[in-house]
C-alpha positions in Angstrom: -35.0 0.7 17.8 -31.4 1.9 18.0 -30.1 -1.3 19.6 -31.9 -3.4 17.0 -30.3 -1.3 14.2 -26.9 -1.7 15.9 -27.4 -5.4 16.3 -28.5 -6.0 12.7 -26.4 -3.3 11.0 -24.7 -5.7 8.6 -27.8 -7.0 6.8 -29.4 -3.6 6.8 -26.3 -2.0 5.4 -25.8 -4.7 2.8 -29.5 -4.3 1.7 -29.2 -0.5 1.4 -25.8 -0.9 -0.4 -27.4 -3.3 -2.9 -30.2 -0.9 -3.6 -27.8 2.0 -4.0 -25.7 0.1 -6.5 -28.8 -0.8 -8.5 -30.0 2.8 -8.5 -26.6 4.1 -9.4 -26.3 1.7 -12.3 -29.7 2.7 -13.6 -28.8 6.4 -13.2 -25.4 6.0 -14.9 -27.0 4.2 -17.9 -29.3 7.3 -18.2 -26.2 9.5 -18.4 -26.2 10.9 -14.9 -22.8 11.2 -13.3 -22.8 10.1 -9.6 -20.0 10.0 -7.1 -18.7 6.6 -6.0 -20.7 5.0 -3.2 -19.5 3.8 0.2 -17.7 0.6 0.5 -19.4 -2.3 2.2 -17.4 -1.8 5.4 -18.0 1.9 5.4 -21.7 1.4 5.0 -21.8 -1.1 7.8 -19.9 1.3 10.1 -22.2 4.1 9.2 -25.3 2.1 10.1 -23.7 0.8 13.4 -22.9 4.3 14.4 -26.4 5.5 13.5 -27.9 2.7 15.6 -25.8 3.6 18.6 -26.7 7.3 18.2 -30.4 6.5 18.1 -30.0 4.3 21.2 -28.2 7.1 23.1 -30.9 9.6 22.0 -33.6 7.2 23.3 -31.8 6.7 26.6 -31.4 10.5 27.0 -35.1 11.0 26.3 -36.1 8.4 28.9 -33.7 9.9 31.4 -35.0 13.4 30.9 -38.6 12.3 31.1 -37.7 10.5 34.4 -36.2 13.8 35.8 -39.3 15.8 35.0 -41.7 13.5 37.0 
């Protein structure tokens, strides 16, 4: 799962960023003040790091399960 997220971080981040911009625009039209969102590059970096973190956690879980056999 983590490696898949790391491999496809650009389309996932672009989709989430598009949804965030739509929600932010809707909320701002309603009078709610929201902080500025992440840039496209920042969003992509965030999802890449999240994917690598999930992959490392999975590897640690597998390794620890192997040690307890």
